[in-house]
All heavy atoms as a GROMACS GRO file, in nm:
protein
  604
    1MET      N    1   9.946  11.142   9.165
    1MET     CA    2   9.860  11.026   9.171
    1MET      C    3   9.914  10.928   9.276
    1MET      O    4  10.031  10.893   9.274
    1MET     CB    5   9.855  10.959   9.034
    1MET     CG    6   9.769  10.842   9.028
    1MET     SD    7   9.756  10.795   8.854
    1MET     CE    8   9.705  10.632   8.870
    2ILE      N    9   9.828  10.886   9.367
    2ILE     CA   10   9.867  10.793   9.473
    2ILE      C   11   9.817  10.654   9.437
    2ILE      O   12   9.700  10.635   9.406
    2ILE     CB   13   9.809  10.836   9.608
    2ILE    CG1   14   9.865  10.971   9.647
    2ILE    CG2   15   9.838  10.732   9.714
    2ILE    CD1   16   9.804  11.028   9.773
    3ILE      N   17   9.908  10.560   9.438
    3ILE     CA   18   9.872  10.421   9.411
    3ILE      C   19   9.873  10.345   9.543
    3ILE      O   20   9.972  10.348   9.616
    3ILE     CB   21   9.971  10.356   9.312
    3ILE    CG1   22   9.967  10.432   9.180
    3ILE    CG2   23   9.939  10.210   9.293
    3ILE    CD1   24  10.070  10.384   9.080
    4LYS      N   25   9.763  10.282   9.572
    4LYS     CA   26   9.754  10.203   9.695
    4LYS      C   27   9.760  10.055   9.659
    4LYS      O   28   9.690  10.009   9.569
    4LYS     CB   29   9.623  10.232   9.769
    4LYS     CG   30   9.616  10.372   9.823
    4LYS     CD   31   9.491  10.391   9.904
    4LYS     CE   32   9.486  10.532   9.957
    4LYS     NZ   33   9.367  10.553  10.039
    5LYS      N   34   9.844   9.984   9.728
    5LYS     CA   35   9.858   9.842   9.708
    5LYS      C   36   9.802   9.768   9.828
    5LYS      O   37   9.825   9.809   9.942
    5LYS     CB   38  10.006   9.806   9.695
    5LYS     CG   39  10.043   9.739   9.570
    5LYS     CD   40  10.189   9.703   9.573
    5LYS     CE   41  10.242   9.708   9.433
    5LYS     NZ   42  10.378   9.659   9.424
    6THR      N   43   9.730   9.665   9.805
    6THR     CA   44   9.680   9.584   9.916
    6THR      C   45   9.719   9.438   9.893
    6THR      O   46   9.743   9.395   9.780
    6THR     CB   47   9.526   9.593   9.926
    6THR    OG1   48   9.469   9.543   9.807
    6THR    CG2   49   9.479   9.735   9.950
    7PHE      N   50   9.724   9.368  10.002
    7PHE     CA   51   9.755   9.226   9.998
    7PHE      C   52   9.653   9.152  10.082
    7PHE      O   53   9.612   9.201  10.187
    7PHE     CB   54   9.894   9.198  10.056
    7PHE     CG   55  10.004   9.265   9.979
    7PHE    CD1   56  10.053   9.388  10.019
    7PHE    CD2   57  10.059   9.204   9.868
    7PHE    CE1   58  10.155   9.451   9.948
    7PHE    CE2   59  10.162   9.266   9.796
    7PHE     CZ   60  10.209   9.390   9.838
    8LYS      N   61   9.612   9.038  10.035
    8LYS     CA   62   9.521   8.953  10.111
    8LYS      C   63   9.594   8.826  10.149
    8LYS      O   64   9.665   8.768  10.067
    8LYS     CB   65   9.397   8.915  10.029
    8LYS     CG   66   9.294   9.022  10.017
    8LYS     CD   67   9.170   8.967   9.950
    8LYS     CE   68   9.062   9.070   9.945
    8LYS     NZ   69   8.940   9.017   9.883
    9TYR      N   70   9.574   8.788  10.274
    9TYR     CA   71   9.635   8.665  10.324
    9TYR      C   72   9.527   8.577  10.384
    9TYR      O   73   9.436   8.627  10.450
    9TYR     CB   74   9.741   8.695  10.431
    9TYR     CG   75   9.856   8.775  10.378
    9TYR    CD1   76   9.862   8.912  10.395
    9TYR    CD2   77   9.960   8.711  10.311
    9TYR    CE1   78   9.968   8.986  10.346
    9TYR    CE2   79  10.068   8.784  10.263
    9TYR     CZ   80  10.071   8.921  10.280
    9TYR     OH   81  10.176   8.992  10.232
   10ARG      N   82   9.535   8.451  10.361
   10ARG     CA   83   9.441   8.358  10.421
   10ARG      C   84   9.514   8.284  10.533
   10ARG      O   85   9.619   8.225  10.511
   10ARG     CB   86   9.391   8.258  10.318
   10ARG     CG   87   9.295   8.157  10.379
   10ARG     CD   88   9.226   8.077  10.275
   10ARG     NE   89   9.135   8.168  10.208
   10ARG     CZ   90   9.074   8.142  10.093
   10ARG    NH1   91   9.096   8.028  10.032
   10ARG    NH2   92   8.993   8.228  10.038
   11LEU      N   93   9.459   8.294  10.652
   11LEU     CA   94   9.517   8.223  10.765
   11LEU      C   95   9.468   8.079  10.766
   11LEU      O   96   9.352   8.052  10.734
   11LEU     CB   97   9.477   8.290  10.896
   11LEU     CG   98   9.524   8.433  10.917
   11LEU    CD1   99   9.470   8.486  11.049
   11LEU    CD2  100   9.675   8.439  10.916
   12LYS      N  101   9.557   7.992  10.801
   12LYS     CA  102   9.520   7.850  10.816
   12LYS      C  103   9.564   7.806  10.955
   12LYS      O  104   9.663   7.733  10.971
   12LYS     CB  105   9.587   7.766  10.708
   12LYS     CG  106   9.540   7.799  10.568
   12LYS     CD  107   9.610   7.714  10.465
   12LYS     CE  108   9.563   7.756  10.326
   12LYS     NZ  109   9.632   7.680  10.222
   13PRO      N  110   9.489   7.850  11.057
   13PRO     CA  111   9.530   7.816  11.194
   13PRO      C  112   9.502   7.670  11.226
   13PRO      O  113   9.406   7.610  11.175
   13PRO     CB  114   9.445   7.907  11.280
   13PRO     CG  115   9.324   7.935  11.198
   13PRO     CD  116   9.370   7.934  11.055
   14ASN      N  117   9.585   7.616  11.314
   14ASN     CA  118   9.559   7.481  11.360
   14ASN      C  119   9.456   7.487  11.472
   14ASN      O  120   9.405   7.594  11.506
   14ASN     CB  121   9.689   7.411  11.404
   14ASN     CG  122   9.758   7.485  11.516
   14ASN    OD1  123   9.694   7.550  11.598
   14ASN    ND2  124   9.890   7.474  11.519
   15ALA      N  125   9.423   7.375  11.531
   15ALA     CA  126   9.316   7.371  11.631
   15ALA      C  127   9.348   7.457  11.753
   15ALA      O  128   9.261   7.527  11.806
   15ALA     CB  129   9.291   7.226  11.674
   16THR      N  130   9.472   7.456  11.798
   16THR     CA  131   9.511   7.536  11.914
   16THR      C  132   9.499   7.685  11.884
   16THR      O  133   9.447   7.762  11.965
   16THR     CB  134   9.656   7.503  11.955
   16THR    OG1  135   9.666   7.363  11.979
   16THR    CG2  136   9.696   7.580  12.079
   17GLN      N  137   9.543   7.725  11.767
   17GLN     CA  138   9.535   7.865  11.728
   17GLN      C  139   9.389   7.910  11.713
   17GLN      O  140   9.354   8.022  11.752
   17GLN     CB  141   9.611   7.889  11.598
   17GLN     CG  142   9.761   7.875  11.615
   17GLN     CD  143   9.834   7.874  11.483
   17GLN    OE1  144   9.779   7.829  11.381
   17GLN    NE2  145   9.958   7.920  11.483
   18ARG      N  146   9.305   7.823  11.658
   18ARG     CA  147   9.162   7.858  11.646
   18ARG      C  148   9.100   7.879  11.783
   18ARG      O  149   9.022   7.972  11.803
   18ARG     CB  150   9.087   7.747  11.571
   18ARG     CG  151   9.100   7.757  11.422
   18ARG     CD  152   8.997   7.670  11.352
   18ARG     NE  153   9.014   7.528  11.380
   18ARG     CZ  154   9.088   7.445  11.308
   18ARG    NH1  155   9.150   7.489  11.201
   18ARG    NH2  156   9.098   7.319  11.340
   19ARG      N  157   9.138   7.794  11.880
   19ARG     CA  158   9.086   7.809  12.016
   19ARG      C  159   9.133   7.940  12.076
   19ARG      O  160   9.055   8.013  12.138
   19ARG     CB  161   9.132   7.691  12.102
   19ARG     CG  162   9.076   7.693  12.244
   19ARG     CD  163   9.125   7.575  12.327
   19ARG     NE  164   9.269   7.560  12.329
   19ARG     CZ  165   9.352   7.632  12.406
   19ARG    NH1  166   9.304   7.722  12.487
   19ARG    NH2  167   9.482   7.611  12.402
   20LEU      N  168   9.259   7.976  12.056
   20LEU     CA  169   9.312   8.102  12.108
   20LEU      C  170   9.247   8.223  12.042
   20LEU      O  171   9.219   8.324  12.107
   20LEU     CB  172   9.464   8.107  12.092
   20LEU     CG  173   9.542   8.011  12.179
   20LEU    CD1  174   9.690   8.012  12.142
   20LEU    CD2  175   9.524   8.045  12.326
   21PHE      N  176   9.222   8.216  11.911
   21PHE     CA  177   9.153   8.324  11.841
   21PHE      C  178   9.012   8.342  11.898
   21PHE      O  179   8.966   8.455  11.919
   21PHE     CB  180   9.142   8.296  11.691
   21PHE     CG  181   9.271   8.311  11.615
   21PHE    CD1  182   9.288   8.246  11.495
   21PHE    CD2  183   9.374   8.390  11.661
   21PHE    CE1  184   9.405   8.258  11.423
   21PHE    CE2  185   9.492   8.404  11.590
   21PHE     CZ  186   9.507   8.338  11.471
   22ALA      N  187   8.944   8.232  11.923
   22ALA     CA  188   8.809   8.238  11.979
   22ALA      C  189   8.810   8.296  12.120
   22ALA      O  190   8.724   8.377  12.155
   22ALA     CB  191   8.745   8.100  11.979
   23GLN      N  192   8.910   8.259  12.200
   23GLN     CA  193   8.922   8.315  12.335
   23GLN      C  194   8.947   8.465  12.329
   23GLN      O  195   8.888   8.543  12.404
   23GLN     CB  196   9.036   8.250  12.412
   23GLN     CG  197   9.004   8.116  12.470
   23GLN     CD  198   9.123   8.058  12.547
   23GLN    OE1  199   9.236   8.101  12.530
   23GLN    NE2  200   9.095   7.962  12.632
   24PHE      N  201   9.034   8.506  12.239
   24PHE     CA  202   9.066   8.647  12.225
   24PHE      C  203   8.943   8.728  12.183
   24PHE      O  204   8.913   8.832  12.240
   24PHE     CB  205   9.178   8.666  12.122
   24PHE     CG  206   9.216   8.809  12.100
   24PHE    CD1  207   9.290   8.878  12.194
   24PHE    CD2  208   9.177   8.874  11.984
   24PHE    CE1  209   9.324   9.010  12.174
   24PHE    CE2  210   9.211   9.006  11.963
   24PHE     CZ  211   9.285   9.075  12.058
   25ALA      N  212   8.869   8.677  12.084
   25ALA     CA  213   8.748   8.744  12.039
   25ALA      C  214   8.644   8.750  12.150
   25ALA      O  215   8.577   8.852  12.169
   25ALA     CB  216   8.690   8.673  11.916
   26GLY      N  217   8.630   8.643  12.227
   26GLY     CA  218   8.535   8.642  12.338
   26GLY      C  219   8.573   8.741  12.446
   26GLY      O  220   8.488   8.810  12.501
   27SER      N  221   8.702   8.753  12.474
   27SER     CA  222   8.748   8.850  12.574
   27SER      C  223   8.721   8.993  12.527
   27SER      O  224   8.677   9.078  12.604
   27SER     CB  225   8.898   8.833  12.601
   27SER     OG  226   8.923   8.708  12.658
   28CYS      N  227   8.749   9.020  12.401
   28CYS     CA  228   8.723   9.154  12.346
   28CYS      C  229   8.574   9.187  12.352
   28CYS      O  230   8.536   9.299  12.389
   28CYS     CB  231   8.773   9.162  12.202
   28CYS     SG  232   8.950   9.156  12.187
   29ARG      N  233   8.492   9.090  12.317
   29ARG     CA  234   8.347   9.110  12.320
   29ARG      C  235   8.300   9.137  12.462
   29ARG      O  236   8.220   9.227  12.487
   29ARG     CB  237   8.280   8.985  12.262
   29ARG     CG  238   8.138   9.000  12.226
   29ARG     CD  239   8.083   8.880  12.147
   29ARG     NE  240   8.138   8.750  12.183
   29ARG     CZ  241   8.220   8.679  12.105
   29ARG    NH1  242   8.258   8.723  11.988
   29ARG    NH2  243   8.264   8.561  12.145
   30PHE      N  244   8.353   9.064  12.560
   30PHE     CA  245   8.316   9.081  12.700
   30PHE      C  246   8.352   9.221  12.749
   30PHE      O  247   8.270   9.291  12.810
   30PHE     CB  248   8.386   8.976  12.786
   30PHE     CG  249   8.362   8.991  12.932
   30PHE    CD1  250   8.245   8.947  12.989
   30PHE    CD2  251   8.458   9.050  13.012
   30PHE    CE1  252   8.222   8.961  13.125
   30PHE    CE2  253   8.436   9.065  13.149
   30PHE     CZ  254   8.319   9.021  13.205
   31VAL      N  255   8.474   9.265  12.720
   31VAL     CA  256   8.519   9.396  12.766
   31VAL      C  257   8.439   9.507  12.699
   31VAL      O  258   8.398   9.604  12.764
   31VAL     CB  259   8.671   9.412  12.740
   31VAL    CG1  260   8.715   9.556  12.762
   31VAL    CG2  261   8.749   9.318  12.829
   32TYR      N  262   8.414   9.495  12.569
   32TYR     CA  263   8.336   9.597  12.498
   32TYR      C  264   8.195   9.608  12.556
   32TYR      O  265   8.147   9.719  12.583
   32TYR     CB  266   8.329   9.564  12.349
   32TYR     CG  267   8.243   9.661  12.273
   32TYR    CD1  268   8.294   9.783  12.232
   32TYR    CD2  269   8.110   9.632  12.244
   32TYR    CE1  270   8.215   9.874  12.164
   32TYR    CE2  271   8.031   9.722  12.177
   32TYR     CZ  272   8.083   9.843  12.137
   32TYR     OH  273   8.004   9.933  12.071
   33ASN      N  274   8.130   9.494  12.574
   33ASN     CA  275   7.994   9.495  12.627
   33ASN      C  276   7.989   9.549  12.769
   33ASN      O  277   7.895   9.619  12.807
   33ASN     CB  278   7.932   9.356  12.619
   33ASN     CG  279   7.899   9.317  12.477
   33ASN    OD1  280   7.879   9.401  12.391
   33ASN    ND2  281   7.897   9.188  12.451
   34LYS      N  282   8.090   9.517  12.850
   34LYS     CA  283   8.096   9.567  12.988
   34LYS      C  284   8.110   9.720  12.987
   34LYS      O  285   8.041   9.790  13.062
   34LYS     CB  286   8.215   9.502  13.059
   34LYS     CG  287   8.219   9.526  13.204
   34LYS     CD  288   8.123   9.436  13.275
   34LYS     CE  289   8.152   9.434  13.423
   34LYS     NZ  290   8.050   9.370  13.499
   35GLY      N  291   8.197   9.773  12.903
   35GLY     CA  292   8.215   9.918  12.891
   35GLY      C  293   8.089   9.986  12.840
   35GLY      O  294   8.050  10.093  12.890
   36LEU      N  295   8.025   9.926  12.743
   36LEU     CA  296   7.902   9.983  12.688
   36LEU      C  297   7.792   9.986  12.794
   36LEU      O  298   7.720  10.085  12.808
   36LEU     CB  299   7.856   9.904  12.566
   36LEU     CG  300   7.732   9.954  12.494
   36LEU    CD1  301   7.755  10.095  12.442
   36LEU    CD2  302   7.696   9.860  12.381
   37ALA      N  303   7.780   9.879  12.871
   37ALA     CA  304   7.680   9.875  12.978
   37ALA      C  305   7.707   9.983  13.082
   37ALA      O  306   7.614  10.048  13.131
   37ALA     CB  307   7.679   9.737  13.043
   38GLN      N  308   7.834  10.004  13.115
   38GLN     CA  309   7.870  10.110  13.211
   38GLN      C  310   7.830  10.247  13.157
   38GLN      O  311   7.774  10.330  13.229
   38GLN     CB  312   8.021  10.109  13.238
   38GLN     CG  313   8.067   9.998  13.325
   38GLN     CD  314   8.031  10.023  13.471
   38GLN    OE1  315   7.998  10.133  13.511
   38GLN    NE2  316   8.038   9.918  13.549
   39LYS      N  317   7.861  10.273  13.030
   39LYS     CA  318   7.827  10.402  12.971
   39LYS      C  319   7.677  10.426  12.971
   39LYS      O  320   7.630  10.535  13.004
   39LYS     CB  321   7.881  10.411  12.828
   39LYS     CG  322   8.030  10.427  12.820
   39LYS     CD  323   8.077  10.441  12.678
   39LYS     CE  324   8.066  10.586  12.642
   39LYS     NZ  325   8.151  10.626  12.530
   40ILE      N  326   7.600  10.324  12.935
   40ILE     CA  327   7.454  10.337  12.932
   40ILE      C  328   7.400  10.359  13.072
   40ILE      O  329   7.313  10.445  13.092
   40ILE     CB  330   7.392  10.211  12.867
   40ILE    CG1  331   7.425  10.209  12.718
   40ILE    CG2  332   7.241  10.206  12.889
   40ILE    CD1  333   7.388  10.080  12.648
   41GLU      N  334   7.451  10.286  13.169
   41GLU     CA  335   7.403  10.299  13.307
   41GLU      C  336   7.429  10.439  13.362
   41GLU      O  337   7.340  10.501  13.420
   41GLU     CB  338   7.474  10.196  13.395
   41GLU     CG  339   7.431  10.198  13.540
   41GLU     CD  340   7.507  10.096  13.623
   41GLU    OE1  341   7.558   9.998  13.566
   41GLU    OE2  342   7.515  10.116  13.745
   42VAL      N  343   7.550  10.490  13.342
   42VAL     CA  344   7.584  10.624  13.393
   42VAL      C  345   7.500  10.729  13.322
   42VAL      O  346   7.450  10.824  13.384
   42VAL     CB  347   7.735  10.652  13.377
   42VAL    CG1  348   7.767  10.798  13.399
   42VAL    CG2  349   7.815  10.565  13.471
   43TYR      N  350   7.480  10.714  13.192
   43TYR     CA  351   7.402  10.813  13.117
   43TYR      C  352   7.256  10.813  13.161
   43TYR      O  353   7.196  10.920  13.175
   43TYR     CB  354   7.411  10.786  12.967
   43TYR     CG  355   7.343  10.893  12.886
   43TYR    CD1  356   7.404  11.016  12.866
   43TYR    CD2  357   7.217  10.871  12.831
   43TYR    CE1  358   7.340  11.115  12.794
   43TYR    CE2  359   7.153  10.970  12.759
   43TYR     CZ  360   7.215  11.092  12.740
   43TYR     OH  361   7.152  11.191  12.670
   44GLU      N  362   7.199  10.696  13.185
   44GLU     CA  363   7.059  10.690  13.227
   44GLU      C  364   7.039  10.748  13.366
   44GLU      O  365   6.936  10.808  13.394
   44GLU     CB  366   7.008  10.546  13.223
   44GLU     CG  367   6.986  10.496  13.082
   44GLU     CD  368   6.945  10.350  13.076
   44GLU    OE1  369   6.953  10.281  13.181
   44GLU    OE2  370   6.905  10.305  12.967
   45LYS      N  371   7.139  10.732  13.454
   45LYS     CA  372   7.126  10.782  13.591
   45LYS      C  373   7.148  10.932  13.600
   45LYS      O  374   7.072  11.003  13.665
   45LYS     CB  375   7.225  10.711  13.684
   45LYS     CG  376   7.186  10.571  13.718
   45LYS     CD  377   7.285  10.510  13.814
   45LYS     CE  378   7.246  10.366  13.848
   45LYS     NZ  379   7.342  10.304  13.938
   46SER      N  380   7.253  10.983  13.535
   46SER     CA  381   7.289  11.123  13.558
   46SER      C  382   7.307  11.204  13.430
   46SER      O  383   7.350  11.319  13.438
   46SER     CB  384   7.418  11.129  13.640
   46SER     OG  385   7.523  11.070  13.566
   47LYS      N  386   7.278  11.148  13.316
   47LYS     CA  387   7.295  11.215  13.187
   47LYS      C  388   7.439  11.260  13.164
   47LYS      O  389   7.465  11.350  13.086
   47LYS     CB  390   7.200  11.334  13.172
   47LYS     CG  391   7.054  11.301  13.183
   47LYS     CD  392   7.009  11.214  13.069
   47LYS     CE  393   6.860  11.188  13.081
   47LYS     NZ  394   6.818  11.070  13.011
   48ALA      N  395   7.533  11.200  13.234
   48ALA     CA  396   7.675  11.229  13.216
   48ALA      C  397   7.735  11.125  13.122
   48ALA      O  398   7.681  11.015  13.107
   48ALA     CB  399   7.748  11.227  13.349
   49LYS      N  400   7.844  11.161  13.060
   49LYS     CA  401   7.910  11.069  12.968
   49LYS      C  402   8.045  11.029  13.026
   49LYS      O  403   8.117  11.111  13.079
   49LYS     CB  404   7.930  11.134  12.832
   49LYS     CG  405   7.798  11.163  12.762
   49LYS     CD  406   7.820  11.219  12.626
   49LYS     CE  407   7.687  11.245  12.559
   49LYS     NZ  408   7.703  11.301  12.426
   50LEU      N  409   8.076  10.901  13.016
   50LEU     CA  410   8.205  10.852  13.060
   50LEU      C  411   8.308  10.873  12.949
   50LEU      O  412   8.280  10.846  12.832
   50LEU     CB  413   8.199  10.703  13.093
   50LEU     CG  414   8.123  10.664  13.218
   50LEU    CD1  415   8.121  10.512  13.231
   50LEU    CD2  416   8.187  10.724  13.340
   51SER      N  417   8.423  10.921  12.986
   51SER     CA  418   8.529  10.940  12.887
   51SER      C  419   8.608  10.810  12.869
   51SER      O  420   8.590  10.714  12.942
   51SER     CB  421   8.623  11.051  12.932
   51SER     OG  422   8.697  11.009  13.046
   52TYR      N  423   8.696  10.813  12.773
   52TYR     CA  424   8.784  10.700  12.749
   52TYR      C  425   8.866  10.670  12.874
   52TYR      O  426   8.886  10.554  12.910
   52TYR     CB  427   8.876  10.730  12.630
   52TYR     CG  428   8.990  10.633  12.618
   52TYR    CD1  429   8.971  10.508  12.561
   52TYR    CD2  430   9.117  10.666  12.666
   52TYR    CE1  431   9.076  10.418  12.551
   52TYR    CE2  432   9.221  10.576  12.656
   52TYR     CZ  433   9.201  10.453  12.599
   52TYR     OH  434   9.305  10.365  12.590
   53TYR      N  435   8.914  10.776  12.939
   53TYR     CA  436   9.000  10.758  13.056
   53TYR      C  437   8.923  10.698  13.174
   53TYR      O  438   8.977  10.618  13.248
   53TYR     CB  439   9.064  10.891  13.093
   53TYR     CG  440   9.150  10.943  12.981
   53TYR    CD1  441   9.107  11.045  12.898
   53TYR    CD2  442   9.273  10.883  12.953
   53TYR    CE1  443   9.185  11.089  12.793
   53TYR    CE2  444   9.351  10.926  12.848
   53TYR     CZ  445   9.308  11.030  12.769
   53TYR     OH  446   9.384  11.071  12.664
   54ASP      N  447   8.797  10.738  13.190
   54ASP     CA  448   8.714  10.678  13.295
   54ASP      C  449   8.697  10.528  13.271
   54ASP      O  450   8.712  10.447  13.363
   54ASP     CB  451   8.577  10.745  13.300
   54ASP     CG  452   8.583  10.890  13.339
   54ASP    OD1  453   8.678  10.928  13.412
   54ASP    OD2  454   8.494  10.967  13.298
   55LEU      N  455   8.666  10.493  13.147
   55LEU     CA  456   8.646  10.351  13.114
   55LEU      C  457   8.777  10.274  13.127
   55LEU      O  458   8.777  10.159  13.173
   55LEU     CB  459   8.590  10.336  12.973
   55LEU     CG  460   8.446  10.379  12.954
   55LEU    CD1  461   8.409  10.376  12.808
   55LEU    CD2  462   8.354  10.291  13.035
   56ASN      N  463   8.888  10.335  13.090
   56ASN     CA  464   9.016  10.269  13.101
   56ASN      C  465   9.050  10.240  13.247
   56ASN      O  466   9.098  10.132  13.280
   56ASN     CB  467   9.126  10.353  13.036
   56ASN     CG  468   9.256  10.278  13.023
   56ASN    OD1  469   9.256  10.160  12.991
   56ASN    ND2  470   9.366  10.347  13.047
   57ASN      N  471   9.024  10.335  13.335
   57ASN     CA  472   9.050  10.314  13.478
   57ASN      C  473   8.961  10.203  13.533
   57ASN      O  474   9.005  10.123  13.616
   57ASN     CB  475   9.030  10.443  13.556
   57ASN     CG  476   9.140  10.544  13.525
   57ASN    OD1  477   9.249  10.507  13.485
   57ASN    ND2  478   9.109  10.671  13.543
   58GLN      N  479   8.838  10.198  13.490
   58GLN     CA  480   8.748  10.092  13.534
   58GLN      C  481   8.793   9.956  13.481
   58GLN      O  482   8.781   9.855  13.549
   58GLN     CB  483   8.604  10.120  13.489
   58GLN     CG  484   8.541  10.233  13.563
   58GLN     CD  485   8.400  10.259  13.518
   58GLN    OE1  486   8.343  10.182  13.439
   58GLN    NE2  487   8.341  10.366  13.565
   59LEU      N  488   8.848   9.955  13.360
   59LEU     CA  489   8.897   9.830  13.302
   59LEU      C  490   9.014   9.776  13.382
   59LEU      O  491   9.022   9.657  13.408
   59LEU     CB  492   8.938   9.851  13.157
   59LEU     CG  493   9.001   9.732  13.086
   59LEU    CD1  494   8.903   9.615  13.081
   59LEU    CD2  495   9.046   9.770  12.947
   60LEU      N  496   9.103   9.864  13.424
   60LEU     CA  497   9.217   9.820  13.504
   60LEU      C  498   9.170   9.757  13.635
   60LEU      O  499   9.221   9.654  13.678
   60LEU     CB  500   9.311   9.936  13.531
   60LEU     CG  501   9.386   9.989  13.409
   60LEU    CD1  502   9.467  10.113  13.446
   60LEU    CD2  503   9.475   9.884  13.349
   61ALA      N  504   9.072   9.821  13.699
   61ALA     CA  505   9.018   9.766  13.822
   61ALA      C  506   8.948   9.632  13.796
   61ALA      O  507   8.960   9.538  13.875
   61ALA     CB  508   8.921   9.865  13.885
   62LEU      N  509   8.875   9.624  13.686
   62LEU     CA  510   8.803   9.501  13.651
   62LEU      C  511   8.901   9.387  13.626
   62LEU      O  512   8.877   9.274  13.668
   62LEU     CB  513   8.717   9.525  13.527
   62LEU     CG  514   8.634   9.409  13.478
   62LEU    CD1  515   8.526   9.375  13.579
   62LEU    CD2  516   8.573   9.443  13.344
   63LYS      N  517   9.012   9.416  13.560
   63LYS     CA  518   9.112   9.313  13.534
   63LYS      C  519   9.165   9.255  13.664
   63LYS      O  520   9.181   9.134  13.678
   63LYS     CB  521   9.230   9.372  13.457
   63LYS     CG  522   9.212   9.381  13.310
   63LYS     CD  523   9.342   9.432  13.252
   63LYS     CE  524   9.334   9.460  13.106
   63LYS     NZ  525   9.461   9.512  13.055
   64GLN      N  526   9.192   9.341  13.759
   64GLN     CA  527   9.249   9.296  13.886
   64GLN      C  528   9.148   9.217  13.968
   64GLN      O  529   9.184   9.123  14.037
   64GLN     CB  530   9.300   9.415  13.966
   64GLN     CG  531   9.419   9.481  13.900
   64GLN     CD  532   9.457   9.612  13.965
   64GLN    OE1  533   9.389   9.659  14.055
   64GLN    NE2  534   9.566   9.671  13.920
   65GLU      N  535   9.022   9.254  13.960
   65GLU     CA  536   8.919   9.189  14.043
   65GLU      C  537   8.870   9.057  13.983
   65GLU      O  538   8.890   8.951  14.038
   65GLU     CB  539   8.799   9.282  14.060
   65GLU     CG  540   8.823   9.402  14.146
   65GLU     CD  541   8.705   9.495  14.144
   65GLU    OE1  542   8.599   9.457  14.092
   65GLU    OE2  543   8.720   9.606  14.194
   66SER      N  544   8.801   9.068  13.872
   66SER     CA  545   8.723   8.953  13.827
   66SER      C  546   8.772   8.886  13.700
   66SER      O  547   8.711   8.789  13.656
   66SER     CB  548   8.578   8.996  13.807
   66SER     OG  549   8.572   9.091  13.703
   67LEU      N  550   8.877   8.934  13.638
   67LEU     CA  551   8.919   8.873  13.512
   67LEU      C  552   9.048   8.793  13.526
   67LEU      O  553   9.118   8.769  13.430
   67LEU     CB  554   8.938   8.981  13.405
   67LEU     CG  555   8.810   9.047  13.359
   67LEU    CD1  556   8.841   9.149  13.250
   67LEU    CD2  557   8.711   8.947  13.306
   68ALA      N  558   9.077   8.748  13.646
   68ALA     CA  559   9.199   8.670  13.666
   68ALA      C  560   9.195   8.541  13.584
   68ALA      O  561   9.299   8.495  13.535
   68ALA     CB  562   9.215   8.637  13.814
   69PHE      N  563   9.078   8.486  13.563
   69PHE     CA  564   9.067   8.363  13.486
   69PHE      C  565   9.100   8.385  13.339
   69PHE      O  566   9.137   8.293  13.269
   69PHE     CB  567   8.926   8.303  13.499
   69PHE     CG  568   8.820   8.384  13.432
   69PHE    CD1  569   8.780   8.353  13.302
   69PHE    CD2  570   8.758   8.491  13.497
   69PHE    CE1  571   8.681   8.427  13.241
   69PHE    CE2  572   8.660   8.564  13.435
   69PHE     CZ  573   8.621   8.533  13.306
   70ARG      N  574   9.093   8.506  13.289
   70ARG     CA  575   9.122   8.534  13.150
   70ARG      C  576   9.270   8.553  13.122
   70ARG      O  577   9.311   8.559  13.008
   70ARG     CB  578   9.047   8.660  13.105
   70ARG     CG  579   8.899   8.645  13.112
   70ARG     CD  580   8.834   8.708  12.991
   70ARG     NE  581   8.692   8.695  12.998
   70ARG     CZ  582   8.624   8.618  12.916
   70ARG    NH1  583   8.685   8.546  12.828
   70ARG    NH2  584   8.494   8.611  12.926
   71ARG      N  585   9.351   8.567  13.225
   71ARG     CA  586   9.495   8.590  13.205
   71ARG      C  587   9.571   8.463  13.171
   71ARG      O  588   9.687   8.468  13.139
   71ARG     CB  589   9.554   8.650  13.334
   71ARG     CG  590   9.512   8.792  13.353
   71ARG     CD  591   9.593   8.851  13.465
   71ARG     NE  592   9.506   8.947  13.532
   71ARG     CZ  593   9.502   8.966  13.660
   71ARG    NH1  594   9.578   8.895  13.741
   71ARG    NH2  595   9.420   9.054  13.714
   72GLU      N  596   9.508   8.350  13.179
   72GLU     CA  597   9.578   8.222  13.157
   72GLU      C  598   9.619   8.202  13.014
   72GLU      O  599   9.574   8.246  12.922
   72GLU     CB  600   9.489   8.108  13.202
   72GLU     CG  601   9.460   8.115  13.349
   72GLU     CD  602   9.361   8.009  13.393
   72GLU    OE1  603   9.311   7.933  13.308
   72GLU    OE2  604   9.334   8.003  13.512
   0.00000   0.00000   0.00000
């Protein structure tokens, strides 16, 4: 018999931490949507599927080009 234990924690971030959490969530949302748009575009044009590695390489290029403002 396996017993699983879980713990719940409530975060109480201050204003600065809340702002950083919101920035992090916004960055994740931006990257996810950008990758999804790329996959849909490639599939509609050539019926090919982008792999994880293709998207990862594009993400590295995207970081260097247009996401310099997000590194702050």
